[in-house]
Steps between C-alpha positions, in 0.01 A plus 500: 500500500792305360645687200763234427227240441237741356256404775259691723350291782175616658406364841148590606354341812154628404530328156380811317594626156755778483349833395593582140673824604727313744576230245590764240719684752706191581519393135621846393753515785629160395539613137687815601735299721561248220579779254733682739680189622503257210426723202181318402131507588413144581146437611456373854329173579251530784471212748202473736568215743213394724593610849315441824169685494436743782147479645448877530649835405678554831768229505708600198812576706507146634460352153773721352740386771397134461561515124839662559592227750393228253712654223809542718486155663443326166780703332270579208683662212355341187197277546243698695252213497735293719368669812161642400284195447207602717153532352 
Protein backbone atom coordinates (compact mmCIF):
# COMPACT_ATOMS: atom_id res chain seq x y z
CA UNK A 1 0.00 0.00 0.00
CA UNK A 2 1.27 3.44 -0.91
CA UNK A 3 -1.10 6.08 0.51
CA UNK A 4 0.85 9.01 -0.96
CA UNK A 5 0.25 7.70 -4.49
CA UNK A 6 -3.20 6.14 -3.82
CA UNK A 7 -1.91 2.73 -4.91
CA UNK A 8 -2.30 -0.82 -3.61
CA UNK A 9 0.01 -3.35 -5.29
CA UNK A 10 -0.93 -7.02 -5.16
CA UNK A 11 1.77 -9.60 -5.82
CA UNK A 12 0.43 -13.13 -6.16
CA UNK A 13 2.75 -15.90 -7.31
CA UNK A 14 -0.24 -18.20 -7.84
CA UNK A 15 -1.87 -15.57 -10.14
CA UNK A 16 -5.23 -15.90 -8.39
CA UNK A 17 -7.91 -13.29 -7.83
CA UNK A 18 -8.04 -11.68 -4.42
CA UNK A 19 -11.07 -12.77 -2.40
CA UNK A 20 -13.67 -9.99 -2.27
CA UNK A 21 -13.51 -9.84 1.55
CA UNK A 22 -9.74 -9.26 1.48
CA UNK A 23 -10.04 -6.66 -1.26
CA UNK A 24 -12.74 -4.81 0.71
CA UNK A 25 -10.62 -4.97 3.88
CA UNK A 26 -7.61 -3.35 2.22
CA UNK A 27 -9.75 -0.79 0.39
CA UNK A 28 -11.52 0.21 3.62
CA UNK A 29 -8.23 0.40 5.53
CA UNK A 30 -6.83 2.61 2.79
CA UNK A 31 -9.86 4.94 2.96
CA UNK A 32 -9.62 5.24 6.75
CA UNK A 33 -5.92 6.04 6.53
CA UNK A 34 -6.55 8.65 3.82
CA UNK A 35 -9.26 10.30 5.92
CA UNK A 36 -7.16 10.33 9.08
CA UNK A 37 -3.97 11.51 7.42
CA UNK A 38 -5.02 13.71 4.53
CA UNK A 39 -8.61 14.58 5.38
CA UNK A 40 -10.07 13.02 2.24
CA UNK A 41 -11.26 9.62 1.05
CA UNK A 42 -9.47 9.05 -2.20
CA UNK A 43 -10.09 5.74 -3.88
CA UNK A 44 -7.09 3.45 -4.22
CA UNK A 45 -5.86 2.20 -7.56
CA UNK A 46 -5.10 -1.52 -7.53
CA UNK A 47 -2.09 -2.77 -9.51
CA UNK A 48 -1.67 -6.47 -10.31
CA UNK A 49 1.77 -6.95 -11.89
CA UNK A 50 2.51 -10.36 -13.37
CA UNK A 51 5.07 -11.96 -11.10
CA UNK A 52 6.84 -15.27 -11.48
CA UNK A 53 4.34 -18.10 -11.22
CA UNK A 54 5.02 -20.74 -8.60
CA UNK A 55 4.47 -24.31 -9.81
CA UNK A 56 2.73 -25.54 -6.65
CA UNK A 57 1.23 -24.37 -3.37
CA UNK A 58 4.32 -25.10 -1.29
CA UNK A 59 6.90 -22.61 -2.56
CA UNK A 60 5.21 -19.32 -1.66
CA UNK A 61 7.94 -18.30 0.81
CA UNK A 62 10.57 -18.47 -1.90
CA UNK A 63 8.46 -16.40 -4.29
CA UNK A 64 7.69 -13.76 -1.65
CA UNK A 65 11.40 -13.36 -0.96
CA UNK A 66 12.27 -13.31 -4.68
CA UNK A 67 9.70 -10.56 -5.31
CA UNK A 68 11.07 -8.57 -2.37
CA UNK A 69 14.62 -8.93 -3.72
CA UNK A 70 13.49 -7.79 -7.19
CA UNK A 71 11.76 -4.71 -5.73
CA UNK A 72 14.71 -3.73 -3.54
CA UNK A 73 17.42 -4.25 -6.17
CA UNK A 74 15.44 -2.36 -8.82
CA UNK A 75 14.64 0.49 -6.37
CA UNK A 76 10.99 0.36 -7.38
CA UNK A 77 9.00 3.26 -6.00
CA UNK A 78 6.68 4.33 -8.81
CA UNK A 79 6.55 2.08 -11.86
CA UNK A 80 5.84 -1.44 -10.64
CA UNK A 81 5.90 -2.85 -14.16
CA UNK A 82 9.63 -2.02 -14.44
CA UNK A 83 10.54 -5.24 -12.66
CA UNK A 84 7.49 -7.49 -13.05
CA UNK A 85 7.42 -8.32 -16.73
CA UNK A 86 7.14 -12.08 -16.44
CA UNK A 87 4.19 -13.91 -17.95
